[in-house]
N, C-alpha and C positions, 0 to 999 in steps of 0.2 A: 287689349283687354283681355282677360280672361273671359269674362262673362259682361254682358250690359250691365252697367250701376257698379262693377268693380274697376279701379284702376291699380295698376300695379306701379304704386308710388315709387319703389325701391328702383324699378327699372324705368321709369319715365322721369325721373326724379328732378333731372336739369331742364327738360322741355316741359315739363308743368307750369315751371316758373315764365315761361315764355306764352304759353295758350290757357293756362288755368283748368279748374276739373272740368267747368260745365263745358267750355270748348271740346276738351279730351273726350267728354261722355257723348258729345255730338258725334265727334270723328268717330268713334268706336259704334256707330251705325252704318257706318258707309261703306259700301262695295265699290270698288275701283278697277276700270280696265284700262292695262297699259299697253298700246298696240305697237309692236316692234321692239325687237330685242338686239339689235345696234347697241352700240355705245351709249347714244342719247337714252335710247328707253329701258336699258338697265339702271342707269344711273337715276332715272327718274322712278324707277321701280324701287329701288333701294332705299331711296329718300322717304318714300311713301310708306313702304313696308316699316321701314324703323319711327314713323310719327305715329302708328298705331292705329289705323283704320280697321276695320273688319275683318275684309280681304281685299287681296288683291289678285286679278286673274292677269296673265301675260300671256299676248298673243304674237304668232308670228309663224308666216307659213316656210321662211325662207333656211336655208342652211347655213351651215357656217362657212366663211371663208378666209384667207389670210389677213385680209384688210382690216377684219372685226377684231382680231385681236389685238390692235393698233388703239383701241378704246374699251372696247369690252371685256370687262376685269374678272367676268367668271366664266368667259370661254378660255380652253386651253388647245393647244395642236392638236391633242386626243380628241378633239371635238369637231374638227375640220369635216366636212360633210353631213354632219349630222344636225338635226333642228335647233336652231339657237333658243329659242323657250323652253325647249326641254332639258337642253344643257345647262339652262341657268336655274332650273327649278329649285335644286338640292341647295344651292347655295343662297337663293333667295330666301327659301324658307326658314333656314339657318339664322336669318338677321333677328327675327322676334318670333319668338313662340308663341304670344297671342294673336299674330295674324295669319289667316288662313290664306295660303298662296297656291296657285293651281295656275296649269298651263294649258292653253288652248291653240293647236296647231292647224286648226280650220281656217277659211277664209271669214273673213266680218261680214256681218249682215245684221239688218237689224233686230229679228230676234234675239241674237246675241248680246245688242247693244241695252235690250231693255233691262236685262237684269242689275243693270248699274245706274248707281247716282253720279259716277263721274267716269266720263270716258276721256282716255288722253290717246292722241295719233301722233305717232312719229314714224320717220320715212313714210309717207303717203304721198298720194297723190294729191293733185288740187282737186280732181275729180270727186274724189274720194272725200275729201275736204268737205267740199260743199254739200255732197249728198248727205253723209253723216251728219253734218253741223246742221243743217236743214232739219233731218230726222231730230235731232237730239234737243234742238231749241223747241221743235212742236211738242216735244213728249215731257218737257221740264228735266232733262237730263244735263247737267253741267258739262261743258265740252269745250275742252284744250287742243291745240296742235302746237307740237314744238319740232322744230327742224334744224340740221346743223348743216352744213356744206361747207369743209376746209375751215377758213379763218370767219367764217359769217354763220351767224343765228338767227332764228325767228321764232317769235311766241306768241298764241294768239288765245285770247279767251272768251266764250261765251258763255254766260250764265244765266241767260233767261233773260222773259221779258220784266220780273220783278223778282229781284233778288236783294233780300234783306242783310245788311250788315249790321251786326249787334255791336260790336267795337270796332271802331275804324283804324285806333293805330295800336290798342294794345298796351298802351302807356297807363300806368296808376293815376288815379283820379289826384289832381292836384288839390293840396288842401292848406289853410293857412289860417293863423288864429287872428283874430279882429281887433284892433285899438280902439275905433270909435265908429260909430254910424250917426250920418245928421238926418235930422227930421225936418225933410223939406221934398221936394219935387224936381229932380230926380235924388232919392237917398244916395250919399257918397258913403261908400265903405272903405277905412283906411286899415291897412293890416299893421299889425307888427313887422318892426323893421329889421327882424333876425333874416330875415331871406326873402327874395321876389316872391310874391304868389305865385308865379307861372301861368296866369290866366290869361285868354286869348279873347278877343272881341266877339261876341255871338253865343259863347256859350251859356250852359244855363249850371246853377249852383245851388246849392240847398243850406240852410243853415241850422246849428246845434248849440246847444248850450248859451247862448246868449241871454245876459239878463237885462230886466228892464224892458227893450224892445221885444219882448218875448213873442207878438206876434210873429216873427220872423221865421220861428222854429216850427210852425205848423204850417206854412205857406209852400205851394207847390215849387218846384224849382224854378227859378227866374231867370231870365236873361241877361248878361251883364254887358257893359261898357268901358272899356280897360281905358283908366285916366292916367296910371303912371304905374312902374314897375312895383306899388305899393298901394293903388288905389284903384276902386273901380266904382261905377255907379250902376244902382239899380232902380227898380219902381218907385213908386209913390208912397215916401215912408210918415207922410205929414201928418197922417190921422193915427199912425201907432204911437206906443207908450214911448216915453224918454230912454234912450240907449242908457245904461249903466257900466256894464263891465263884462268882460269876457266875451264869449262865442267862437265858434270854429266855422268855416265856410270850405266848402266840399265840391270839386268839380261833378256834375251828375252826365255821365257819359250818355250820349242820344245815338240811336238807331239812326239807319237811314236805309232808302231803298234805292237799289241802282237798275237801270236799264239797259241791257243789251242787243246790239243787232246780230242778227245771223252772219255767218262769214261773207256769204256772196255778197249781203249788201255792205258790211262792213269793209271790205277790198276798195269799195269804191269812196271810203272816208277819211282824208288824210288826217281830220282832226282827233283821229282817233290811235295816233302814232304817239308811243310815250318814248320821250327822248333819252340819252342817257348818256351822251358826250356831246357837249354842248358844241364842240369843234366840227360835228359830223352830220349836221342836221340835213343838208341838201344830201350827202352818201345815204343816211338810212331811208330819207324819201325814197331815194334811186333803189335800195335794196328792195322795197316795199314792190316796185316794179320788177326786178331783176329775178326774185323769186317765183314772180308769175311766169315771167318769162322762161325761166329753167324748165317750171312744169312743161310749159308749152313744147320746149326743144325736147324735153323727154319723151312726151306723146308723141312726137313726130321722128324721133331718130331711134326709138326706144334704148335708149342709153344717155348718161351723161357726157357734158364736155371732154373731149378728150386732154388729159393733163400736157399742159403749155400750148394747147394748140390755136395758133393766131386765126384759123379759119373759121373754127368752132366760136372763138370768142368776138368775133364780126358779126358772126351769126345772132348769136346771144342778143349783141347789143342793137342788131337790126329790130329784132322783137320787143326789145326796151323801148327804142324811139317810137314804133309802134303804138305800142301802149300809152305811151307818155302824149301821144296826139290826143287821146281823148281824155289824160290825166292832167296835162297842163303845168307840168312842172318848170316851175321858172330855170332852174338849172339842176342837169343832170351830170352826176359822177360818174363818167363813161368810165374813167380807171378804174372804180371799184366793180363795176361789171364787168370788164377785162379781167379782172384778178379773182372775182367769183369763178368766171367760167376757167381760168386756168388751174385753179384747187378746188374744183365744186366734188373730185373723186376722194378729196384727203377727209380722212376722219380722225379727229384731233381730240384728244382724251381732255385737255385743258378747256377747249369750248364747249365740250359734252357737260364737264363738272359744273360750268358757268350756270349755261343755259338748263341744264337737268336740274339743278338747284333752284332756280326760279320758277321752275315748270311744277315741281314737286311742292312748292309754295304755293301755287296757285291751285292745288288739287287741296292741300288743307284748308286752303281758305272756302273752297267750294264745298268740303265736308263741314266745317265747323262754324262757318259765318263769321269768322273772327279777321282783322284786318281789311283793307281795302284791296279788291282784285284790281287787275289790270286793264285797263279799258282803252284798246280792247289788242292791240298790236304793241309789240316790241321787237326791234332789229338791232343787233350787237355786231359790231366786227372788231377783229383785232389785227387788220390789215398791215398795221405798222410793224409787226413781226416779222414781215417778208423782208430780205435783204434792201438795205437802206441804197445802196446802188444797184439800177437795173442791169440784172446780167443774165441776158437771154440765154436759155441751156436747153440743150437737145431735148424734144417730146421724149425720145427713147430714153432717156439718165432717168427721168422720174417715175415709167412705168412699174408695174408690180414685179418684185423681184421673187416673190414665195417667201416673204418673210413675215413677221409678225409686225415690221414697223412699215408695211406696204402703205396703210393710212396716212403716213406722217411724212414717208420720203413724198408721196404724190404732191405734197404743199411743198417740201423744203430742199427735197435731193437727196440723194445719197451722200455727198459730202457732209452737208449739214448731219446725218444720220451718224457717221464715224465720228463726228465732232461731240455730240451729244454723251457717245459711249464711254469716248475717253476722260469725261469730266470726274472731276473728284471732288463732292460735295460734304458739307457736314451740318446735317440736321439736327437742331435743338429742340427736343421736345417731340414726344411720340404718342401725344393724345389726339385730340377731336382733329384738331387743323393735321397735325403732324402723320395721323393715318391716312388722310386724304392726301396730303404732298406725298407719302410714300407709294399710294395708288399710282398717282400720276407719274412719279421717277421711274415706277417700273414698265408703266403702258409706254412712255415714249423713251426708255431705254437710257436714261440718265446713268453713267457710273456703269454701264453692263458691258461695256467691252474689257479687253484683256488689262489694260492701264487706267480704266475706271475705277472709282470705290467711293459708295457712300458712307458716312458715318453717322450713325444716329445715337442720340444719348438721351436718356431720361432717368430719372430716378425714382419713379412712381412705381406701383405696382396697381395692377388691375384691379377695380372694384367693379360690383353690378351695376353701381348708377353709370359707368362709363357705356355700358352695352349699346346703350339706345342712340349714340350715335359717334361712337369710336369701332367702326364699324370691322375693324380688322378683328376685333376680339370677341370670342365667344364665350358662353358661360363655364365651361371647362377649363378657360384659361384665367379666371379670377384667382388674385392671389400671387400671379407670375408676374415678372418683371414687362412694360411694357414693351421696352425696347427691343426686348429678344424676342416676344410674341409677333410684335409687328414684323420683324426683320425677317422672321419665319414667312409669315402670311405674304410678305412682298416677293419671296420666292417661288411661291406657290402661283403668283398672279404670273411672275416673268422667271424661270430658272437660270438665267443668263444673269439676274442682278449679282453684282459685287458688294454685301452690305456688310458692316460688321456693327455690332449693337455694345453701345456701354450703360452703364449704370451710376454715372457720374453728375452730380449737380455741375453745372457750369458758374464758377465765382472763382474768387483768387486763391481759395484752397486747391484748385484743378489746375492750377498753372503747370503742375509738374506733368500733366498730362497733356493738357491744350498748351503747348508751349510756341517758341517761334517756329520751331523747324516744323510744327503741325500744321499752324496756319500757313506758312510758306509754302506748304504742300497742297493748299486747297485751290481749287477754281473759283471756289463762292460758298456763300453761307446760308441757309435757310433758318429764319425764326418762327419757331411754332409754339410760342411759351403766352403765360397767362397771367405774367405780372410786367409792371413797367421796369421793376430795377434789373431784371435779369436782360430784357430787352436794352436797356443803358450799357449793361456791362458789356454784352454781346456786341453792340455797337462800338464801345471801344474798342474791343478787339479788333474788328473789322477795319477802325480808322489805322490803328497801330500799323497793320498788317497789310493795309492798301487793298483789301478784299471787298465785292460786292455782296449787300447782303439783301434777302428777300423776306420782309416783314409781314404778318399779317395778324388780325385778331378779330374776334366775335363778343357780342354780347347780345343773346337773343336773335333777334331777327335783325340786328344790324354789325356791319362788318367794314374792317377795312384793310386795304393794301398798301403798302410801302415799299419802294425800290430803291436802295441806296449804291450808287454808282461814283466808285473813286472819281475826283476831279470833277465829274458832272454834274453830282447833285449834293442836295446838302446831307447830312448824317441823320438817323434818326434823334439823336440826341435826347436831353431828357423831357419828360411832358412838360408841354407849356403852361396847362394849366390842369386843375383837376374839380372834379364835379364832386369829389367825397371831401367835403370840408369837413375839419375834425370838428368834435362838438365840444364846447367849452367844458373845462373840468366843473366849473360851479355848477352848470347845468345839470352833470351827469349825477354829481353829488347830493345837489339841493333843489334844482328846480327843473327838473325834467317837465315837457308838455308835448312830446310826439311818442310815440311806441318806440322808433328808433333809439331814443336816448334809454327808454328803461331795458331795451334789450341789448344796448352796449353796456349799460351798468351790469346787467346779469354776467355777459362775458367776462367786464373785469371782475367780478364777484367768485366765479369759476375760476379765471387764472390766480386770482390772488392766494383764495382756498385751497384748492386743489391741488395748484401746479408749482407757483412761486414759494410761497412758504414751506413744502417738503423739500423743494430745490435747494432752499437756505440751509434747512435742517444738516442736509448730505455735505452741502459744503463745509459748514462748521465742523462735522463730524472728521471730514479727512485733511480740512486746510486750516492749520495754525495760524494763519496771517488773517483768518476770516473774520474776527471781530475788528482788529485793528483798521483794517480795508473798510469796513462797514463805517467804522466812526469817521473816517474821512469823508465820507457823503453828507456829515452834518447831523446835528443833535437831532433833529425832528425825524428823518428818514431812518437814522440809528435807531431811535426807539421804538419805532414799528417793526423793523426787521429784526431788531433782536430780541425782541419781545414776543414776537411769533417766534422766533427758535426756542426760546425758553419755555413758552408755553406748550410748543408741540414737543418737547424732550421730558416735562414734567407731568406725573399722572395726575388725574382730575382730585383724588382725595389729598394730593397736595398742592392743590391750588392751579394746577395748570390743567391744560388741555387735552391731555394725551390720553385716548381713550384703551382700555384694558378687556372690553367687553362690546358685544352688540347693543348692550343696554345704554352703554356710554356713548355711542353714537348716536341714538336717537334723543338720547339726553340732550347731545351737544345741538343737533340740528332744531331741535324746539326752542333751546336758549336763543340759537342765532335768529332764529325767527321772530321771537319776540323784541330781539334786540334791532333789526334791520326795518318790521312792518310796524311796529309799535312806538319802542323807547325812542330810535332816531327822529320819528315824526314828532311826537310829543315834544322832543327838546328843540326842533325845528319853530314849532308853532310856540312855546317858551319864549323863543328868540323874536319872532316875528310873531306875534298873535293875528288870528284872521282880519281884525279891523285896522290893523296897523297902517298909517298912513306914512309918505314920505315927506323929508322936510320943506316939499314944495305942496304939500296937502292933497296928493293924489293916493289914490288907494296903493298900498304895497304890494298887495296880489291882486295884480291884473296885468293885462298883455300877456307876455310868455310865461310868466310866475302863475303857476295854478296852486290855489290854498288846498294843502293837503289836508286828508283826515287819518287817524291812528286805525289801525286793523284789530280787531280781537280774533284770537285764536280759536279754529272751530275744529273739532275733530272730524266733524259730520262734512265739512266742506271738501269738497274734492282738491280743489286748487292749494289749500293750505295742506292736506295731508301728501299731496303729490309732491310740494316743497320738500316735507318732510321728511319722506320714503326716498327721494334721490339724494337729499343733502347727505342722510345717514349713509346712505350705500356709499356714495362717493369718499365720504369722511372716513369711512370703515375701509375702503380699497388702499386709501394711502398709509395706513395702519395695517395691512394685513388681515382686514377681520372680514369676513363673510357675514352679508347682513340677508335680508327677504325684500320681498314685493308683497307682502301678507300684511293687509292694511289692519284687521283685526289684530294681530298679534302686538303690531305695533301700538295699536290704542291703547292696548293693556299696559304696556310700557311706559304711554304718555300719563297713563292716569296717577302714576307715581313721581312721575318728573317734577321738581321744584324748580318753579321760575321765580326769580327773586323780583322783588319789586323793584319799581323805578323812580326815582323823581329828580325832573330836570333840573339841571342847574343852571343858576344867573349867571357864572362866572365863566360860563362857554361863549366864546365868540365863534359866530359863523360867517367865513367870508360871503362876501356878495359877486365879486369877481375873482378870475384866474389871477389877476395881478396881486389882490387881497392875499388869496391862497398862495403863492408866492412869496409874496412879503413874508406872510407866516413863518413859512416853512424855511426862509433863511435867517431869519431873527433870532436874536440870540438868547439861549434856553434862560430859563429861571431857574431859582436856586432850587426848586422840586423837581424841575424835570430832571436838572444835573442829578440830583440825589438819585432820581430813578434810574438814570442812566449808570451812575456807579453803583448801585446794587444789582442789576441787570448784569454788568462786566465780571463781579463778584459771584454771582450765581452761576455764572455759564463757565468763569475759570474754575469752578469747584466741581462741574457736573462731568460725570463720569461716560468718555465716549467708548462707543462699543458698536460693532458691527449690528447689534440686536436693536441698537435705535435708530437705525437707518428707517427712510419712509420713501414711498412710491409715488412720486409725481406723477399726475395726470395728466398726458396731454388732450387737448380739446377734440375730438371726432365728432362730426355733424351726423354722418350715415351710417351711423349704427344704431339701432331704435332699443337695442337690449342693455348700452350700457350707462345709462343713468344720465348721460350728458347734457341731450336734449331735453330732458325730462325738468333738470335742474333749471335751465335757461328758461324755459317755457313759463314753468311755475313763478320761479322768481321775478321775472320780469312781469307778468300780469299781475302778480300780488301788488309791486309796488305802482305799476298803472292803476289797479283799482285804490291805492293811497292818493294818487295825484288825480282822479276820475280821466284818466285817458283810456279810450276803447282798447280792450285787450284785443291781442293777435294769437291766430290759432298757430298749430305747431307748423303745419306748412309754411305761411309767412314768417314768424321766427326763425325757422331753419334757412329762410333766405337773407334775411338781414343779419342775426346774430353770424350764423357761419360763412356770411359773404360769399354767398354761393354766386357764380358767373351764371345766368341764366343762358341757355345752348340750345339748337337745334341744328339737325344733319342738314338742313337745306341751307344755312347759310354758311355753315362750314364748309360744304361741298365747292357753293359759289367762291367763295374767298379764295379757298385752294386752287382753284382754276384760272383767276386772276393772278394769284401768284405766278401760275407756272407758265403764263402767256409772257410774262417780265421775264421768267429764266428764259425763253427762247432768245427773247433780246439778248440777253446778258452774255449767252453762249454764243452768238451769233458777233459779239463785239459792236453792237449799235453805238457810234459816237457822237448819233444827235439826241437831245436831251427831250426833243419834240416827240421822239418815238417811245419813249417811256409815258407809264401812267400810274398816277396815284389814285385809289379809288376808296369812296364813300359810299355806303351800299345801304338802305333801309329796307327788306323785303315786304316788310309790314305794311308799307304806302308805296311801294313802286318809286324810291328814291334812289335815284342814281347820279353820282357825279364823279365821273373820270376827268381827271385834270394831268398838266405837265407838272411835274417835280419842280420843286423850288432850286437855282442854285445855289451853289456853297457861298456863304455869304463870305466878304473880302475884308480884311482888318489890318492894320499897320502897325510893325514891332520894327522898333531900331530902324524907320525909314522906306521901309521896304513892306510891300502886300503880299499877303498871303493869304490861302485859303487852310482850312482845317487839313485839308488831302497833301500837302505841300512838303515833300521830305527835307528840303529846306530848311522849314521851320523848325522840323521836328530835329535835324541836326544842330541848329544852332540852341535850342534848349536843353539837347543832350550834353554838348559841350559845354556850355556856357554854365548849367548847373549840374553838371556829370547826374542827370538823371535819364531815366527812359521815359516815354510817354508814358505811360500808366501812373507811373508816380507822380505826375502833375495833378492828375485825378485825385489822388490820395492825400497829395501835399495842400489841397484842399482843407484837410482837416485842419491844417495850422491858421488858418483863418477863421474858422470856426472857432477852435479853442483859444484862442489869444496867446498861443503860448511864445510866440515872438518877444513881446514885450516882458513879459514874465521871466522866459530866462536870458534875454540879452542876446541875444543870438540871430543871425541871418535867415530868413525864410528859409532856404535851402538846405541850411543846417540842419533845422528844426523838423524838416518834412522827413529827413533820413528817421529821426526818430520816433515818429509818429507811427504806430503798427495798424495792420488793415482792420484789424477787429474796430478800432475805436472811431472807423470814419462812419459820418451820420450819411444819411442820404443825399444825394446830388442835389436835389432841388432845395433839402434844409441849408447845405451849404452855401448855395447859389445864393439866397434869402439874406445869408449873413457874411457876405462876403462885404469888407467895410470899403469905401471909397478912401482911394490914395492919393495924394497929391503928387504929380507926376514929379515935380523940381526938389519936393524934402523927403520922399521915400527913395531909398535906393534900390530897394527889391518892387518898385512899382510896375517895370516890364514884366517881371515873372508873375505878379499877381494879376495884371492885365490879360496875359496869356491864358491864366488858370481859367480867369472868367469867361475868355472866350469859348475855352475848350469846352466849359459846363453849358454854355450857351449853343 
């Protein structure tokens, strides 16, 4: 933040949707100290600086050594022998211009700590942790300890005796509409059945807009008891008025106060251990003792255990057993203690990325009091990354070589390092996760040898909103290709990197580049994509070419990782279910009841008015078959499309809607306002009056149907004018007419605009369901409509086609505040919300919903990339046991971690033989029988979707070859529409079943 009270929304755009303005304001007052600038410390500092605290001070007395380069991405060979904090300062300062960053090269002391609200210790002794932990607890300073040793990590938090959490999970408060409320004790609330209420037992809710039982609108938040997904009970309602209709019930977020123990006390409390991999409960309890034992070992020997030293491992194990004499753990994981000893000198970038992401998230919680902090210990290990077969190697082979990979060689040895450097990997996506993966690739040396190669592709260009979490980019890179800048940045981290940058979209159109030879030359693929469709396509390519795939994604504080191993695990496949349920068209068109509905309606308006219609005009001007092709889509659609084209070609004085001046644009915007917010509503109320009842005698306007009211235009009303200004400017843009934001001049034009009067028509029928809408669209046109269509054809046939009539379609861009796009969306949506008495949304919320923004924060991204690269270690080693791999689901907001074994590929039977998706025998069988490649099977499903087989009277495999790629619907849609085939009656059943399986 540049100043207290001012948030740079352009820079913090995506993070604001995770934390919110209030939390960001609180964070902007916090001063943070990060002690230790090795790999873990710099990871934490990087994430905290990007988050937007007031200041960060990095402290380190130590000098750069070779092993630091294994995970410290801001240190270079030229920094060897120099202070780590000083050498990192310039790069850390460049991450966020709003955060003051400084370096302290002296020792830690109490006077220094008093300057900060949050203190983070890394690479510290247990004595220092106890001493400074007690001091911070007493002074109310939030205290965090983070540590990593080889493949193990530790995290501890102490936020004091009383720490108030204002929002425990950061989720939007659940809200739903009411169907009925009983008058009894306890009263039962039944919600509308369009969606589950999403409430849980014990939460508190508030009521609004309830008619009849109006007492509920003014009472304090009331605790509920959930009865079903659509009902819950509240307190005694027997003395209240009788419920009539309407009402909205909304969750009320409750704060809570948590208490923490100082580190010395917390060391003895095993109830404070937060588990993250439930197959490792005894291991993590053991690690709690093992880390203490490690501190004792270092204190006595003044060094960490020697790499792969059996004697040092024995010594460490003796100390652990002594500690357990007090702790009394039922089961000690002695193998884990030995592995910790063997690898304690290791310093691994992926482990630091994961623990560093978690630790930085705890700093954010301490600063802004949002989300539930860790209480209080967390241990993590990835010991399954070690070779599956015990292969004792000489201690000397793992010792320091004086290379940048020393910290990694200490864990895996030099042979594995050479194998890493020979790898050829394909990274798809250079955004947030892509940047973090590339950082890790550079640090571990993936593809950095003479035979190695990294290929990265991303078609996007850097925007300012990327800088808050895509840490390889700086402000001077805005407008440049992401892949090129990212490739250059990782070469700065590791000059040995062999990396090639592309700007291609990965889809069927790029198969000429990413063909059989390209994929067969790879060792693996990493997906850093932001949409399911691209992941599914890439997954299909990996299945076809039998290549492993690493996949990860984030949504705010939530993240997931998946590893796909040929023949061992299931593939990524299409998404099994979706939380993004489509909104019924009839709801959007006539019966909205949530702000999401009005925002989607506004987006649809934008696309139709400013993109689709201009595109249709340009198609008409250059394609002589456009009219006939449009007529083939049905009379109803043809009337709408061709009518829009003719209106866009004909000047207003000739009865069309093509403007020739700025005044025409303002006139069009004013009349469009009248149509949308007055005339259309009057027509709806004419068809369904406010007191209309259903055939069963119930009020028509009840439940999810909100009774609307028309608006009257007021040039003094800001929202009314916002719509006209934005709509007029956008309309002018598609015709090459310059506009203005000057409201006074626009008001003068509005005074002269003639707005035709409107009388509702009794002949208009408004469909109540999507089915009725589809039936209306498909029914045969009446004589009047046919005549109108013929007249349109005649007019368009006689139109003069010239390049001067070309229009300029507008692609929606949410992040440019000067282009009128979000101005239009916000005004259009809020006006419609006013029609239906739906609470309006501010610009920030509107941009999130209408712009389909994915909330993002650097901490989750770093953690997810770290987990992905741990799976990469296993793939490169060639692990064969499925138990070695992990699929992860995390939510850093509430310290939720589920790491589990991936699923095996499903088996199915074709022609009496059992197959999995990975079997080359199956691929060969299908290719030979149908003369198709495996990707054509995916495309072939379009046949089942379109029903071409029966219409053309040809076999499925013949029709497949006739289907073009651009006609293929989404995999999910195809899967839903695949019919059931009778194996005894349908000759192509085998083919159909195969396609169905491949989609699943």
